C-alpha positions as CSV (number, residue, x, y, z in Angstrom):
1,X,158.7,77.4,168.7
2,X,156.2,79.5,170.2
3,X,152.4,78.4,170.5
4,X,152.2,81.9,168.8
5,X,153.8,81.1,165.9
6,X,152.5,77.5,165.1
7,X,149.0,78.4,165.7
8,X,149.5,80.9,163.0
9,X,151.6,78.9,160.4
10,X,148.8,75.9,161.3
11,X,146.0,78.6,160.4
12,X,147.9,80.1,157.6
13,X,148.3,76.5,156.4
14,X,144.3,75.8,156.6
15,X,143.4,79.1,154.5
16,X,145.9,77.9,152.2
17,X,144.4,74.3,151.9
18,X,141.1,75.8,151.8
19,X,141.8,77.8,148.7
20,X,143.3,75.2,147.3
21,X,140.4,73.1,147.9
22,X,138.0,75.6,146.5
23,X,140.1,76.3,143.3
24,X,140.0,72.4,142.6
25,X,136.3,72.9,142.5
26,X,136.1,75.5,140.3
27,X,138.7,74.8,137.9
28,X,138.4,72.0,135.0
29,X,136.8,71.4,131.3
30,X,133.9,73.5,132.6
31,X,134.4,76.6,135.0
32,X,132.5,76.7,137.9
33,X,132.9,80.3,139.1
34,X,132.1,81.4,142.9
35,X,128.9,82.7,141.9
36,X,128.0,79.4,140.4
37,X,129.0,77.3,143.4
38,X,127.0,79.3,146.3
39,X,124.1,79.3,143.9
40,X,124.7,75.4,143.8
41,X,125.4,75.5,147.7
42,X,121.9,77.1,147.7
43,X,119.9,75.3,145.3
44,X,119.5,77.9,142.6
45,X,121.7,76.5,139.7
46,X,121.1,74.1,136.9
47,X,121.2,70.7,137.1
48,X,124.0,70.0,134.9
49,X,126.2,72.3,137.3
50,X,125.2,70.9,140.1
51,X,125.9,67.1,139.1
52,X,129.4,67.9,138.1
53,X,129.9,69.6,141.9
54,X,128.2,67.3,143.7
55,X,129.5,64.3,142.2
56,X,132.9,64.8,141.0
57,X,134.5,68.0,142.2
58,X,133.3,67.9,145.9
59,X,134.2,64.2,146.4
60,X,137.5,64.6,144.2
61,X,138.5,67.6,146.9
62,X,137.2,65.7,150.1
63,X,139.1,62.4,148.9
64,X,142.4,64.3,147.8
65,X,142.3,66.1,151.1
66,X,141.8,63.0,153.6
67,X,144.1,60.8,151.7
68,X,147.2,63.3,151.8
69,X,146.2,64.2,155.5
70,X,146.4,60.1,156.1
71,X,149.5,59.8,154.6
72,X,151.1,62.3,156.0
73,X,150.6,61.6,159.5
74,X,151.2,57.8,159.0
75,X,154.6,58.9,157.5
76,X,155.2,61.1,160.8
77,X,154.3,58.4,163.2
78,X,156.1,55.7,161.5
79,X,159.3,57.9,161.2
80,X,158.9,58.6,164.9
81,X,157.8,54.5,166.2
82,X,160.8,53.2,163.6
83,X,163.5,56.1,164.5
84,X,164.3,56.6,160.7
85,X,164.3,59.6,158.9
86,X,163.5,58.1,155.9
87,X,160.2,55.9,156.8
88,X,157.1,56.4,155.1
89,X,154.0,53.9,153.7
90,X,155.4,54.4,150.1
91,X,159.0,53.0,151.0
92,X,158.9,50.6,153.4
93,X,156.3,48.9,151.6
94,X,152.9,49.6,153.5
95,X,151.2,51.1,150.7
96,X,152.4,48.2,148.5
97,X,150.7,45.9,151.2
98,X,147.7,48.0,151.2
99,X,147.8,47.6,147.1
100,X,148.3,44.0,147.8
101,X,145.3,43.7,149.8
102,X,143.0,45.6,147.3
103,X,144.2,43.7,144.3
104,X,143.2,40.3,146.5
105,X,139.7,41.7,146.9
106,X,139.4,42.3,143.8
107,X,140.3,39.3,142.5
108,X,138.2,37.3,144.7
109,X,135.3,39.6,143.3
110,X,134.5,41.3,146.6
111,X,134.2,45.0,145.6
112,X,132.1,46.9,148.4
113,X,133.9,49.8,150.0
114,X,134.3,48.4,153.4
115,X,135.2,45.3,152.3
116,X,137.9,46.8,149.8
117,X,138.9,49.2,153.0
118,X,139.5,46.1,155.1
119,X,141.4,44.2,152.9
120,X,143.9,47.4,152.3
121,X,144.3,47.8,156.1
122,X,144.9,44.0,156.5
123,X,147.7,44.2,153.9
124,X,149.2,47.4,155.2
125,X,148.9,45.9,158.3
126,X,150.9,42.8,157.5
127,X,153.8,45.4,155.7
128,X,154.4,47.6,158.9
129,X,154.5,44.2,161.5
130,X,157.1,42.4,158.8
131,X,158.8,45.5,158.8
132,X,158.9,46.5,162.7
133,X,159.5,42.7,163.5
134,X,162.8,42.4,161.0
135,X,164.3,45.8,162.5
136,X,163.5,44.7,165.8
137,X,164.5,40.8,165.7
138,X,168.1,41.9,163.5
139,X,168.9,44.8,165.6
140,X,169.3,46.3,161.9
141,X,170.9,50.0,161.0
142,X,168.6,52.2,159.7
143,X,169.5,52.4,156.4
144,X,169.1,48.6,156.6
145,X,165.5,48.5,157.6
146,X,164.6,51.2,154.7
147,X,166.6,48.6,152.2
148,X,164.5,45.9,154.0
149,X,161.4,47.8,153.1
150,X,162.5,48.5,149.8
151,X,162.7,44.8,149.2
152,X,159.5,44.0,150.8
153,X,157.7,47.0,148.5
154,X,159.1,45.2,144.9
155,X,157.8,41.6,146.7
156,X,154.1,42.9,147.7
157,X,154.2,44.9,144.2
158,X,154.8,41.6,142.5
159,X,152.2,39.4,143.9
160,X,149.7,42.4,143.1
161,X,151.1,42.2,139.5
162,X,151.1,38.7,139.5
163,X,147.1,38.6,140.2
164,X,146.6,41.2,137.7
165,X,148.4,39.7,134.9
166,X,146.3,36.1,135.7
167,X,142.9,38.0,135.7
168,X,141.9,40.4,132.9
169,X,139.3,41.6,134.8
170,X,141.3,42.6,138.3
171,X,143.5,44.2,135.5
172,X,141.1,46.6,134.4
173,X,139.8,47.2,138.0
174,X,143.2,48.0,139.4
175,X,144.7,50.0,136.0
176,X,143.9,53.5,138.0
177,X,144.8,52.5,141.2
178,X,148.4,51.2,140.4
179,X,149.2,54.6,139.0
180,X,147.1,56.4,142.1
181,X,144.2,58.9,141.2
182,X,140.8,60.3,141.6
183,X,138.8,60.3,138.5
184,X,136.5,57.5,139.6
185,X,135.7,58.6,143.0
186,X,132.5,58.5,144.6
187,X,131.0,58.8,148.1
188,X,130.4,55.1,148.0
189,X,134.1,54.4,148.1
190,X,135.3,57.1,149.8
191,X,132.8,56.9,153.1
192,X,134.3,53.5,154.6
193,X,137.7,54.8,154.5
194,X,136.8,58.2,155.4
195,X,135.3,57.1,158.5
196,X,138.5,54.9,159.6
197,X,140.5,58.0,159.0
198,X,138.9,60.3,161.0
199,X,138.7,57.7,164.1
200,X,142.2,57.0,163.3
201,X,143.1,60.7,163.9
202,X,140.6,61.3,166.6
203,X,142.9,58.2,168.7
204,X,146.2,59.8,167.3
205,X,145.2,63.0,168.9
206,X,145.0,62.0,172.2
207,X,148.0,59.9,172.5
208,X,150.5,62.9,171.3
209,X,152.6,62.6,174.5
210,X,153.1,58.8,174.4
211,X,154.3,59.7,170.9
212,X,156.7,61.3,172.0
213,X,158.1,59.0,174.5
214,X,158.2,56.3,172.3
215,X,160.2,58.5,170.0
216,X,162.5,58.9,172.6
217,X,163.2,54.7,173.0
218,X,162.6,52.3,175.1
219,X,165.1,53.7,178.1
220,X,163.3,57.1,178.0
221,X,159.8,55.2,178.1
222,X,161.0,52.7,180.8
223,X,162.1,55.6,183.0
224,X,158.6,57.1,183.0
225,X,156.4,54.1,183.5
226,X,155.6,53.6,179.8
227,X,155.1,50.1,178.0
228,X,156.7,51.3,175.0
229,X,156.5,48.0,173.2
230,X,152.7,48.4,173.5
231,X,152.3,52.0,172.3
232,X,154.8,51.0,169.5
233,X,152.0,48.4,168.7
234,X,149.2,50.6,168.8
235,X,150.9,53.4,166.7
236,X,152.0,50.8,164.2
237,X,148.4,49.9,163.9
238,X,147.3,53.7,163.5
239,X,149.8,54.3,160.8
240,X,148.7,51.1,158.9
241,X,145.0,51.8,159.4
242,X,145.6,55.3,158.0
243,X,147.7,54.5,155.2
244,X,145.8,51.5,154.4
245,X,142.4,53.5,154.3
246,X,144.0,55.9,152.2
247,X,145.1,53.4,149.6
248,X,142.3,52.0,149.2
249,X,140.4,54.5,147.4
250,X,143.4,56.6,145.9
251,X,145.7,53.9,144.7
252,X,149.2,54.1,145.1
253,X,150.2,57.4,146.1
254,X,154.0,58.3,146.9
255,X,156.1,60.4,148.9
256,X,153.4,62.3,150.6
257,X,154.5,60.4,154.0
258,X,158.1,61.6,153.3
259,X,158.2,64.8,152.1
260,X,155.3,66.2,154.3
261,X,156.4,65.5,157.5
262,X,160.1,66.3,157.2
263,X,158.9,69.7,155.5
264,X,156.8,70.4,159.1
265,X,159.8,69.2,161.0
266,X,161.9,71.6,159.7
267,X,158.9,74.3,160.6
268,X,157.8,73.6,164.0
269,X,160.6,70.6,165.1
270,X,159.6,67.0,166.3
271,X,156.6,67.8,169.0
272,X,153.8,65.4,168.0
273,X,151.2,67.9,169.1
274,X,152.7,70.4,166.6
275,X,153.8,67.9,164.0
276,X,150.6,65.6,163.5
277,X,147.8,68.6,163.1
278,X,150.2,70.2,160.7
279,X,151.4,67.3,158.9
280,X,147.7,66.3,158.4
281,X,146.8,70.1,157.2
282,X,149.9,70.5,154.7
283,X,149.7,66.6,153.4
284,X,146.1,67.3,152.3
285,X,146.8,70.6,150.9
286,X,149.7,68.9,149.0
287,X,147.7,66.2,147.6
288,X,144.6,69.0,146.7
289,X,147.6,70.7,144.5
290,X,148.8,67.9,143.0
291,X,145.4,66.8,141.8
292,X,144.2,70.0,140.7
293,X,147.8,70.3,138.6
294,X,147.5,66.6,137.2
295,X,143.9,67.5,135.8
296,X,144.6,71.4,134.4
297,X,148.4,70.6,132.7
298,X,147.1,68.9,129.7
299,X,143.7,69.9,129.6
300,X,141.0,68.3,128.4
301,X,143.3,65.2,129.3
302,X,144.2,64.3,132.7
303,X,147.3,63.2,134.1
304,X,147.2,60.6,137.1
305,X,148.0,62.4,140.1
306,X,150.2,59.5,141.2
307,X,152.6,60.1,138.3
308,X,152.7,63.9,139.1
309,X,153.9,63.4,142.5
310,X,156.3,60.6,141.6
311,X,157.8,63.3,139.5
312,X,157.9,65.9,142.3
313,X,158.7,63.6,145.2
314,X,162.0,61.6,143.0
315,X,164.1,64.4,143.3
316,X,163.3,65.5,146.6
317,X,163.6,62.0,147.8
318,X,167.6,61.9,146.3
319,X,168.0,65.4,148.0
320,X,166.9,63.9,150.9
321,X,169.3,61.2,151.2
322,X,172.2,63.3,150.0
323,X,171.5,66.0,152.7
324,X,171.4,63.5,155.7
325,X,174.0,63.5,157.4
326,X,173.3,66.8,158.2
327,X,169.9,66.0,160.1
328,X,166.7,67.7,160.2
329,X,168.7,71.1,160.3
330,X,169.2,70.6,156.8
331,X,166.3,68.7,156.3
């Protein structure tokens, strides 16, 4: 793909994402027109509108964009590192590992934002290392790796449910978390995860060439003098950190890390310098759109965004399975 076309797609996607986020901040039970939003930004609006904007709509828009970007990039990295088109945080157990970490954190009574993010990262890292170890030690096929990830996902989800069943307080704290959503988002919950997401993306943006080489296999990496195993571990840690950080404040959102990278590959190809930035922008825009729709479809009631994304993602996942034989040309 020519650079000019890629820049056009990236810029257009960013504009579309910005528009979606702006519409999300406008629309809801109380309409905030563009004029009102500008008045709020310049301190000329009534306090009620300002409170709605600053403490509900704005953190929600930031959270949906950051989580979508993190999950989409995490999925793209996992697909490259594991050389598996179906690898994504929600399918191979990474999200479930983060969810178990958060549930464990709540059961221990540790509720600070930094602690929740740390436990989520620990759980997601455990899951990604387990599936990576399973793939390398058993020389399993790509399909078997995915099935192993599905099994790990079920086991970790069962552990999380067990902790919730045994403690009513934990069950109350994790109710929204299990379906995914942003209705109770706050800056306190968002800040620790946002810092880790941004830092992870910055590090990843400096390693595009290494990611491309690792994706080509150990033999290619060896021929160019790259220590593939070392960088594979680095990329798995970054993928776990991105997914775990997102899950720590959004809950269990599925399919973002699967659908978005596939669509981006169809648009731009496999080069990381194009795949990663565009996945971040489109992932953020996709979750922003789903969050806005989840608030508007049944207003004044709100559908958890995780449910809406599962409704969209499930059929798309089945279509991808059916068309896998054609590779990315058909995906």
